[in-house]
VOBA-1610 file (N, C-alpha, C; in pm, whole numbers, padded with zeros to 5 digits, always signed):
BEGIN
Met+10255-02322+02983Met+10098-02372+02960Met+10113-02526+02956Thr+10042-02593+03013Thr+10014-02754+02979Thr+09897-02784+02932Gly+09851-02875+02837Gly+09737-02925+02804Gly+09679-02848+02667Ala+09786-02762+02624Ala+09767-02692+02538Ala+09686-02727+02386Thr+09727-02879+02360Thr+09689-02951+02247Thr+09556-03013+02296Gly+09507-02984+02384Gly+09352-03062+02403Gly+09265-02986+02393Phe+09152-03019+02448Phe+09014-02917+02405Phe+09012-02810+02486Val+09010-02763+02613Val+09020-02679+02735Val+09146-02610+02664Gly+09315-02660+02658Gly+09418-02589+02665Gly+09369-02487+02514Ala+09349-02585+02414Ala+09380-02533+02266Ala+09314-02407+02285Ala+09179-02410+02359Ala+09082-02300+02380Ala+09141-02185+02456Thr+09216-02236+02559Thr+09279-02097+02623Thr+09392-02035+02537Leu+09438-02130+02457Leu+09569-02072+02367Leu+09542-01981+02274Asp+09447-02042+02219Asp+09382-01904+02120Asp+09320-01776+02187Phe+09279-01814+02278Phe+09263-01667+02370Phe+09352-01560+02407Ala+09447-01660+02468Ala+09539-01599+02549Ala+09636-01501+02417Leu+09649-01637+02288Leu+09751-01555+02181Leu+09647-01415+02103Ser+09511-01422+02108Ser+09409-01263+02056Ser+09451-01185+02181Gln+09492-01187+02300Gln+09514-01116+02384Gln+09635-01039+02383Gly+09736-01090+02285Gly+09863-01052+02273Gly+09993-01141+02349Ala+09933-01216+02418Ala+10020-01336+02505Ala+10135-01369+02405Thr+10234-01430+02476Thr+10327-01530+02420Thr+10298-01599+02538Val+10308-01753+02469Val+10350-01869+02548Val+10380-01986+02534Asp+10474-02050+02637Asp+10574-02172+02647Asp+10431-02256+02660Ala+10469-02365+02549Ala+10335-02481+02558Ala+10393-02613+02568Leu+10357-02697+02643Leu+10411-02831+02646Leu+10362-02909+02565Ala+10387-03008+02483Ala+10362-03096+02383Ala+10423-03232+02357Arg+10355-03317+02391Arg+10443-03475+02364Arg+10527-03488+02209Ser+10425-03449+02132Ser+10486-03434+02016Ser+10517-03292+01942Arg+10545-03337+01801Arg+10601-03213+01732Arg+10488-03136+01700Gln+10463-03010+01703Gln+10367-02926+01680Gln+10371-02809+01543Pro+10272-02793+01489Pro+10338-02705+01366Pro+10361-02554+01432Lys+10439-02489+01376Lys+10463-02336+01426Lys+10349-02247+01421Arg+10395-02181+01509Arg+10289-02079+01531Arg+10279-01936+01582Lys+10256-01868+01567Lys+10355-01716+01576Lys+10273-01705+01777Gly+10365-01656+01846Gly+10334-01659+01996Gly+10354-01755+02068Val+10391-01887+02022Val+10401-01998+02089Val+10555-02083+02059Asn+10573-02092+02166Asn+10709-02161+02173Asn+10690-02344+02244Trp+10688-02410+02147Trp+10638-02543+02184Trp+10725-02615+02291Val+10728-02689+02390Val+10821-02739+02444Val+10837-02882+02457Arg+10883-02936+02404Arg+10870-03120+02381Arg+10897-03217+02494Gly+10782-03269+02571Gly+10787-03324+02687Gly+10697-03370+02741Ala+10665-03418+02883Ala+10575-03445+02969Ala+10543-03418+03109Leu+10460-03448+03151Leu+10447-03427+03285Leu+10540-03488+03394Asp+10579-03582+03343Asp+10680-03674+03441Asp+10811-03659+03362Asp+10840-03566+03291Asp+10976-03527+03254Asp+11036-03398+03309Pro+11106-03449+03414Pro+11152-03286+03475Pro+11224-03213+03413Glu+11324-03227+03320Glu+11416-03141+03229Glu+11304-03088+03161Ser+11177-03103+03081Ser+11104-03060+02995Ser+11022-03002+03070Leu+10978-02988+03188Leu+10910-02882+03291Leu+10977-02792+03331Asn+11134-02822+03323Asn+11219-02707+03379Asn+11217-02596+03258Ala+11220-02657+03148Ala+11273-02568+03025Ala+11107-02509+03023Leu+10996-02581+03029Leu+10849-02462+02991Leu+10844-02370+03095Val+10892-02357+03250Val+10840-02249+03316Val+11000-02163+03341Arg+11082-02176+03284Arg+11220-02107+03292Arg+11206-01953+03268Asn+11142-01933+03213Asn+11131-01776+03161Asn+10961-01733+03179Ala+10915-01805+03250Ala+10758-01778+03287Ala+10711-01707+03370Asp+10613-01592+03336Asp+10566-01493+03446Asp+10424-01582+03535Val+10382-01700+03480Val+10286-01748+03555Val+10238-01924+03488Val+10218-02002+03553Val+10208-02154+03493Val+10065-02154+03511Leu+10027-02202+03405Leu+09864-02232+03398Leu+09845-02390+03339His+09820-02470+03432His+09842-02609+03433His+09672-02658+03398Ile+09660-02695+03274Ile+09555-02746+03204Ile+09529-02894+03191Ala+09637-02911+03181Ala+09655-03089+03129Ala+09588-03197+03226Gly+09518-03288+03202Gly+09504-03378+03289Gly+09430-03526+03237Val+09418-03602+03313Val+09361-03730+03268Val+09211-03767+03320Val+09162-03777+03212Val+09013-03786+03216Val+08966-03928+03217Asn+09052-04055+03172Asn+09007-04176+03171Asn+09135-04264+03168Ala+09158-04336+03250Ala+09252-04413+03289Ala+09216-04552+03346Pro+09279-04672+03311Pro+09272-04798+03362Pro+09265-04843+03489Asp+09304-04744+03575Asp+09328-04781+03728Asp+09337-04653+03805Arg+09356-04665+03940Arg+09395-04567+03999Arg+09541-04500+03969Ala+09612-04614+03965Ala+09728-04555+03963Ala+09766-04457+03828Gly+09644-04481+03688Gly+09715-04420+03591Gly+09634-04273+03625Phe+09542-04276+03695Phe+09482-04112+03731Phe+09583-04064+03782Glu+09655-04114+03902Glu+09754-04059+04008Glu+09857-04017+03928Leu+09912-04089+03844Leu+10019-04036+03771Leu+10015-03926+03669Gly+09874-03925+03587Gly+09884-03808+03517Gly+09815-03693+03563Asn+09755-03723+03685Asn+09709-03584+03789Asn+09757-03535+03902Ala+09784-03631+03971Ala+09854-03570+04111Ala+09981-03562+04094Leu+10027-03636+04041Leu+10184-03665+04038Leu+10218-03568+03957Gly+10196-03557+03827Gly+10192-03470+03690Gly+10221-03343+03799Thr+10072-03312+03856Thr+10086-03157+03934Thr+10177-03125+04026Met+10243-03217+04104Met+10323-03234+04179Met+10491-03177+04119Met+10505-03238+04030Met+10614-03228+03945Met+10603-03092+03871Leu+10508-03041+03826Leu+10486-02941+03762Leu+10523-02814+03873Val+10475-02832+03994Val+10470-02750+04087Val+10639-02729+04130Asp+10706-02838+04132Asp+10845-02847+04188Asp+10917-02772+04077Ala+10876-02811+03979Ala+10951-02671+03846Ala+10918-02558+03894Ala+10797-02498+03881Ala+10764-02374+03893Ala+10859-02341+04028Arg+10861-02398+04146Arg+10929-02343+04238Arg+11099-02341+04233Arg+11124-02433+04151Arg+11301-02413+04124Arg+11323-02319+04038Ser+11248-02286+03962Ser+11261-02132+03878Ser+11200-01992+03923His+11151-01995+04057His+11074-01896+04107His+10990-01834+04064Val+10867-01933+04019Val+10740-01865+03929Val+10671-01853+04057Arg+10610-01741+04086Arg+10518-01745+04198Arg+10369-01789+04127Arg+10308-01721+04058Arg+10169-01755+03991Arg+10132-01888+03956Phe+10039-01958+04000Phe+10037-02087+03958Phe+09880-02084+03945Ile+09803-02139+03838Ile+09706-02142+03789Ile+09656-02280+03778His+09570-02356+03846His+09519-02492+03802His+09397-02495+03789Val+09393-02622+03702Val+09251-02633+03662Val+09222-02764+03678Ser+09127-02785+03799Ser+09133-02911+03880Ser+08934-02928+03806Ser+08838-02964+03875Ser+08699-03034+03830Ser+08615-03053+03973Leu+08508-03025+03919Leu+08433-03072+04038Leu+08424-03196+04088Ala+08463-03272+03993Ala+08496-03412+04080Ala+08570-03422+04208Ala+08692-03334+04202Ala+08766-03309+04274Ala+08658-03285+04458Arg+08551-03261+04442Arg+08461-03246+04546Arg+08410-03337+04636Glu+08434-03457+04571Glu+08378-03581+04588Glu+08481-03693+04578Pro+08578-03717+04628Pro+08688-03786+04613Pro+08675-03898+04635Gln+08553-03972+04708Gln+08551-04102+04734Gln+08457-04181+04643Leu+08404-04087+04545Leu+08316-04160+04393Leu+08410-04214+04316Ser+08500-04138+04286Ser+08588-04205+04147Ser+08757-04210+04165Asp+08834-04295+04090Asp+08965-04276+04103Asp+08998-04120+04049Tyr+08894-04042+03952Tyr+08947-03986+03874Tyr+08917-03853+04007Gly+08806-03862+04058Gly+08810-03763+04164Gly+08915-03734+04272Trp+08959-03887+04270Trp+09035-03902+04430Trp+09192-03859+04351Ser+09209-03830+04246Ser+09326-03794+04196Ser+09334-03647+04168Lys+09216-03579+04133Lys+09209-03443+04149Lys+09187-03363+04273Glu+09141-03402+04332Glu+09161-03382+04487Glu+09288-03375+04564Leu+09355-03488+04518Leu+09471-03471+04556Leu+09607-03371+04499Ala+09574-03370+04374Ala+09658-03261+04278Ala+09595-03130+04351Glu+09484-03114+04369Glu+09458-02983+04447Glu+09534-02964+04594Arg+09522-03071+04664Arg+09639-03032+04823Arg+09755-03013+04749His+09832-03066+04650His+09954-03049+04630His+09994-02889+04593Val+09886-02868+04541Val+09884-02706+04478Val+09878-02603+04554Met+09797-02678+04671Met+09745-02580+04823Met+09853-02558+04916Ala+09952-02675+04895Ala+10059-02664+04996Ala+10207-02613+04924Ser+10184-02580+04822Ser+10276-02555+04723Ser+10353-02402+04776Gly+10314-02328+04845Gly+10351-02197+04896Gly+10364-02078+04785Leu+10301-02145+04653Leu+10283-02040+04545Leu+10186-01971+04532Asp+10156-01850+04471Asp+10023-01783+04446Asp+09937-01855+04373Trp+09883-01946+04430Trp+09785-02018+04345Trp+09648-01970+04347Thr+09539-02041+04252Thr+09430-02017+04243Thr+09341-02161+04163Ile+09255-02244+04203Ile+09239-02322+04129Ile+09107-02330+04116Ile+09070-02358+03962Ile+08904-02352+03938Ile+08883-02469+03924Arg+08739-02496+03961Arg+08701-02634+03944Arg+08554-02596+03836Pro+08599-02647+03674Pro+08489-02672+03624Pro+08390-02771+03638Pro+08274-02717+03557Pro+08175-02843+03581Pro+08180-02936+03419Ala+08104-02960+03373Ala+08067-03013+03236Ala+08116-02879+03135Ile+08204-02953+03057Ile+08270-02835+02947Ile+08216-02881+02830Tyr+08152-02765+02747Tyr+08109-02825+02620Tyr+08182-02722+02529Gly+08184-02726+02356Gly+08179-02644+02269Gly+08275-02731+02180Pro+08301-02679+02037Pro+08355-02706+01937Pro+08495-02808+01966Arg+08510-02869+01899Arg+08648-02972+01913Arg+08631-03066+02028Asp+08549-03049+02099Asp+08537-03158+02253Asp+08475-03296+02196Arg+08534-03407+02245Arg+08499-03527+02186Arg+08429-03583+02308Glu+08466-03551+02432Glu+08386-03613+02519Glu+08237-03591+02551Met+08182-03470+02478Met+08028-03469+02527Met+07990-03503+02354Leu+08074-03565+02248Leu+08001-03571+02086Leu+07885-03676+02112Glu+07895-03796+02216Glu+07836-03887+02201Glu+07659-03844+02232Leu+07626-03736+02304Leu+07542-03682+02358Leu+07437-03628+02224Phe+07577-03573+02122Phe+07494-03454+02057Phe+07481-03579+01917Arg+07545-03686+01943Arg+07500-03776+01802Arg+07390-03819+01884Met+07324-03865+02021Met+07209-03936+02055Met+07118-03860+01999Ala+07101-03703+02048Ala+07002-03609+02030Ala+06979-03599+01878Asn+07058-03637+01780Asn+07055-03628+01633Asn+06980-03698+01620Arg+06965-03847+01654Arg+06923-03979+01630Arg+06763-03963+01706Gly+06727-03882+01801Gly+06624-03833+01848Gly+06585-03907+01966Phe+06703-03967+02059Phe+06686-03996+02190Phe+06807-03928+02254Met+06811-03952+02366Met+06935-03959+02447Met+06933-04034+02582Leu+07028-04087+02605Leu+07041-04196+02722Leu+07161-04124+02854Leu+07069-04085+02944Leu+07128-03993+03037Leu+07125-04051+03164Pro+07212-03994+03283Pro+07206-04078+03394Pro+07081-04071+03469Pro+07086-04116+03575Pro+06985-04099+03670Pro+06943-03962+03739Gly+06830-03939+03798Gly+06799-03822+03800Gly+06910-03718+03895Gly+06923-03613+03864Gly+07016-03518+03941Gly+07024-03437+03870Arg+07106-03316+03896Arg+07149-03185+03822Arg+07289-03110+03806Leu+07313-03063+03714Leu+07429-03049+03694Leu+07465-02907+03631Ser+07583-02862+03633Ser+07620-02697+03596Ser+07737-02747+03455Val+07710-02637+03398Val+07782-02671+03259Val+07844-02536+03205Ile+07951-02530+03103Ile+08012-02380+03089Ile+08093-02443+02936Ala+08057-02303+02876Ala+08123-02319+02747Ala+08288-02297+02748Val+08362-02384+02644Val+08482-02393+02677Val+08541-02258+02665Thr+08448-02154+02563Thr+08541-02000+02529Thr+08528-01924+02670Asp+08434-01924+02750Asp+08392-01881+02873Asp+08512-01906+02966Leu+08558-02043+02974Leu+08639-02117+03070Leu+08782-02021+02992Ala+08791-02025+02876Ala+08944-02022+02838Ala+08955-01814+02866Arg+08855-01783+02874Arg+08845-01623+02907Arg+08894-01592+03068Leu+08832-01688+03143Leu+08862-01692+03309Leu+09000-01712+03323Leu+09064-01830+03231Leu+09208-01876+03283Leu+09261-01740+03236Val+09280-01701+03110Val+09383-01611+03083Val+09342-01461+03168Ala+09225-01472+03236Ala+09232-01319+03310Ala+09268-01388+03432Leu+09297-01457+03450Leu+09350-01516+03600Leu+09493-01501+03595Cys+09585-01520+03482Cys+09699-01475+03425Cys+09764-01332+03487Asp+09663-01232+03493Asp+09733-01113+03568Asp+09695-01173+03716Asp+09794-01073+03777Asp+09827-01140+03926Asp+09743-01056+03999Arg+09633-01079+04020Arg+09515-01015+04081Arg+09510-01055+04234Ala+09560-01027+04346Ala+09565-00992+04503Ala+09448-01109+04538Arg+09325-01050+04489Arg+09208-01133+04546Arg+09165-01246+04495Thr+09216-01306+04394Thr+09223-01441+04358Thr+09326-01521+04400Ile+09409-01506+04498Ile+09518-01582+04513Ile+09488-01635+04627Ala+09512-01808+04621Ala+09461-01865+04742Ala+09327-01897+04771His+09285-01862+04656His+09100-01908+04620His+09085-02043+04534Leu+08988-02116+04566Leu+08931-02156+04516Leu+08802-02179+04468Tyr+08776-02176+04313Tyr+08644-02154+04243Tyr+08598-02254+04174Glu+08426-02239+04209Glu+08372-02329+04099Glu+08298-02228+04006Val+08302-02257+03889Val+08253-02197+03792Val+08103-02270+03709Asp+08054-02157+03613Asp+07926-02242+03499Asp+07873-02108+03435Asp+07747-02112+03393Asp+07719-02077+03262Asp+07637-01960+03325Gly+07641-01919+03478Gly+07545-01822+03552Gly+07400-01890+03545Arg+07363-02007+03534Arg+07251-02052+03558Arg+07219-02115+03645Ala+07158-02069+03769Ala+07128-02069+03906Ala+07050-02203+03938Gly+07116-02303+04002Gly+07100-02430+04005Gly+07079-02524+03916Gly+07190-02509+03816Gly+07215-02547+03740Gly+07096-02665+03634Trp+07114-02715+03551Trp+07026-02797+03485Trp+07005-02948+03540Thr+06863-02974+03530Thr+06832-03143+03523Thr+06875-03214+03413His+06922-03317+03449His+06996-03369+03332His+06900-03378+03172Ala+06733-03425+03210Ala+06677-03396+03111Ala+06696-03276+03041Glu+06664-03181+03134Glu+06682-03026+03090Glu+06780-03025+02998Phe+06911-03047+02999Phe+07007-03046+02935Phe+07013-03131+02798Gly+06941-03218+02840Gly+06954-03321+02697Gly+06843-03236+02594His+06746-03171+02649His+06635-03116+02581His+06698-02961+02504Ala+06776-02932+02603Ala+06892-02815+02524Ala+06942-02860+02426Ile+07029-02963+02441Ile+07143-03013+02323Ile+07025-03044+02174Gly+06912-03087+02196Gly+06815-03150+02089Gly+06758-02986+02026Gly+06726-02913+02100Gly+06675-02788+02073Gly+06798-02717+01976Ala+06945-02716+02052Ala+07037-02670+01928Ala+07041-02726+01803Ile+07053-02906+01822Ile+07027-02993+01704Ile+06900-02940+01617Gly+06774-02902+01658Gly+06686-02895+01568Gly+06612-03005+01600Arg+06611-03065+01693Arg+06505-03208+01666Arg+06441-03214+01834Arg+06309-03264+01815Arg+06282-03345+01955Arg+06341-03421+02040Val+06360-03452+02121Val+06457-03557+02182Val+06363-03623+02298Arg+06367-03758+02281Arg+06306-03845+02389Arg+06468-03859+02510Ala+06467-03790+02607Ala+06515-03844+02744Ala+06510-03944+02805Leu+06578-04029+02826Leu+06556-04142+02890Leu+06662-04146+03036Ala+06634-04156+03101Ala+06728-04179+03239Ala+06754-04296+03248Val+06888-04330+03233Val+06922-04484+03259Val+06933-04511+03431Pro+06873-04618+03499Pro+06883-04634+03636Pro+07020-04643+03653Ala+07084-04670+03803Ala+07224-04665+03832Ala+07298-04790+03836Trp+07186-04863+03842Trp+07212-05046+03806Trp+07270-05088+03687Leu+07188-05031+03599Leu+07241-05039+03441Leu+07349-04953+03398Leu+07364-04854+03448Leu+07496-04777+03415Leu+07563-04838+03492His+07600-04911+03580His+07688-04983+03624His+07709-05112+03563Ala+07633-05154+03513Ala+07620-05315+03440Ala+07685-05262+03290Ala+07614-05143+03218Ala+07700-05132+03145Ala+07853-05116+03146Ala+07892-05028+03269Ala+08064-05010+03291Ala+08098-05134+03278Arg+08064-05221+03316Arg+08146-05347+03327Arg+08133-05434+03215Gly+07992-05423+03134Gly+08032-05469+03002Gly+08114-05401+02921Asp+08136-05286+02933Asp+08260-05205+02850Asp+08381-05229+02885Arg+08387-05284+03028Arg+08574-05302+03011Arg+08580-05461+03001Ala+08449-05542+03024Ala+08476-05652+02972Ala+08492-05690+02826Ile+08443-05588+02739Ile+08456-05582+02562Ile+08595-05528+02557Arg+08616-05404+02590Arg+08707-05304+02536Arg+08873-05322+02636Gly+08837-05361+02730Gly+08930-05360+02832Gly+08995-05209+02865Ala+09124-05191+02838Ala+09187-05072+02896Ala+09128-04931+02792Lys+09049-04976+02682Lys+09011-04898+02606Lys+08862-04855+02633Ala+08799-04907+02714Ala+08661-04867+02769Ala+08643-04718+02748Lys+08516-04667+02741Lys+08498-04533+02773Lys+08406-04515+02857Leu+08327-04628+02872Leu+08220-04612+03011Leu+08281-04709+03125Thr+08358-04660+03203Thr+08453-04731+03287Thr+08373-04737+03421Pro+08389-04862+03520Pro+08287-04830+03638Pro+08334-04719+03747Asp+08493-04670+03683Asp+08514-04537+03761Asp+08418-04451+03727Arg+08403-04394+03610Arg+08272-04328+03518Arg+08166-04326+03551Ala+08135-04469+03602Ala+07950-04479+03602Ala+07972-04426+03729Arg+08039-04448+03828Arg+08008-04404+03970Arg+07987-04231+03966Tyr+08072-04173+03882Tyr+08085-04019+03889Tyr+07932-03966+03809Phe+07903-04065+03706Phe+07792-04003+03656Phe+07652-04043+03753Ala+07673-04142+03803Ala+07555-04164+03874Ala+07512-04069+04014His+07632-03990+04014His+07574-03880+04166His+07477-03781+04106Pro+07404-03747+04211Pro+07278-03664+04185Pro+07336-03501+04156Asp+07447-03459+04222Asp+07449-03314+04209Asp+07630-03289+04199Trp+07633-03260+04052Trp+07709-03160+04022Trp+07702-03049+03942Val+07652-02965+04033Val+07591-02819+04039Val+07727-02725+04115Ser+07770-02647+04040Ser+07906-02560+04096Ser+07817-02466+04222Ser+07876-02440+04339Ser+07846-02382+04416Ser+07854-02232+04434Pro+07717-02181+04443Pro+07704-02053+04475Pro+07777-01948+04531Thr+07859-02060+04657Thr+07959-01937+04753Thr+08103-01955+04703Leu+08115-02012+04581Leu+08275-02047+04539Leu+08272-01978+04405Thr+08218-01829+04373Thr+08183-01796+04218Thr+08324-01699+04244Val+08349-01682+04129Val+08509-01585+04094Val+08416-01437+04089Pro+08515-01345+04157Pro+08445-01206+04205Pro+08402-01130+04046Pro+08300-01108+04035Pro+08240-01039+03892Pro+08319-00937+03814Asp+08428-00881+03889Asp+08484-00801+03835Asp+08626-00847+03773Val+08668-00981+03804Val+08755-01081+03726Val+08702-01122+03598Trp+08570-01189+03658Trp+08519-01241+03538Trp+08366-01290+03576Thr+08272-01289+03445Thr+08141-01363+03453Thr+08105-01438+03312Pro+08002-01522+03345Pro+08046-01594+03220Pro+07936-01498+03093Glu+07951-01519+02972Glu+07899-01404+02846Glu+07807-01538+02786Ile+07832-01668+02760Ile+07791-01709+02664Ile+07685-01822+02730Asp+07535-01774+02701Asp+07424-01870+02763Asp+07420-01989+02671Thr+07381-02077+02728Thr+07371-02238+02704Thr+07343-02251+02588Pro+07230-02211+02549Pro+07148-02258+02417Pro+07209-02201+02328Thr+07262-02072+02365Thr+07326-02023+02200Thr+07463-02085+02202Gly+07551-02134+02312Gly+07689-02213+02292Gly+07655-02313+02251Leu+07522-02391+02279Leu+07514-02534+02225Leu+07468-02542+02087Arg+07404-02410+02018Arg+07380-02396+01869Arg+07534-02368+01824Gln+07636-02288+01867Gln+07763-02273+01820Gln+07817-02419+01808Thr+07815-02482+01883Thr+07904-02608+01911Thr+07810-02725+01802Val+07695-02738+01814Val+07663-02799+01665Val+07689-02735+01531Met+07682-02619+01512Met+07716-02569+01396Met+07869-02606+01370Ala+07966-02614+01454Ala+08108-02659+01454Ala+08126-02805+01437Tyr+08004-02900+01484Tyr+08030-03004+01479Tyr+08026-03050+01317Arg+07901-02980+01287Arg+07862-03026+01157Arg+07963-02987+01050Lys+08029-02889+01089Lys+08132-02812+01000Lys+08255-02911+00966Ser+08282-02970+01105Ser+08413-03066+01094Ser+08342-03222+01046Gly+08222-03236+01027Gly+08184-03342+00995Gly+08131-03440+01100Trp+08166-03414+01195Trp+08163-03510+01326Trp+07994-03558+01348Leu+07928-03463+01300Leu+07733-03456+01333Leu+07675-03487+01195
//
């Protein structure tokens, strides 16, 4: 497994261990010992560590990825080239099963460098000759997530600044983790398939609906304010000017956020005998708020 120290990877590792799996997990730094986990020190640009990671594997679960980088080269290195090197390691070790976590952003590669790099990574996987399955999650929320934390903090103050009009799908991280572990069973029906997943809400959520749902989970009435696209882009330029490579709202992200349709396709759903979502979003958001408060984040 790659990405096991990140938000999605940590949830997936927890669930895999609860199902009795043993996991070789890639990590850049030394990790605490944990029953069932063999930590492999290394990175996606280190072939020797990738060889060690997959040497005894039955399946490769590739979750790691770069969500923010200062330029296209950073996204390409972390997402596309890293995926290609992991594919090569799997082939060298004759590991057939390869599960790749992509993003809905790959559907619109012209919008952002992030989406471009994720789509390129998908093409590397599809051309690998392995027994691949690709998952494109939408917006992922849940305990330990810092990417969506600011939305919860704004809602806690009674307002939310949201992208301009449009719709999105979401999924609870625990539901996504269940899916990824389920796919580790070598199901012939899922090989060479690409799936877009969500919380089961047909048509997704408008940005305002999702904002109000977060407010409901916190217990506050929230004023949802749609930020015009021009202002979103201006704010991104300002963040880049002030924080440079450490900017959170980059021009790349602004283009992504301003796109009106991030709803998972109903024609690319996972077969229901393999997986269906279990956590309805209002319940999942309440659980997330409780976890944030327990951690002192909210």
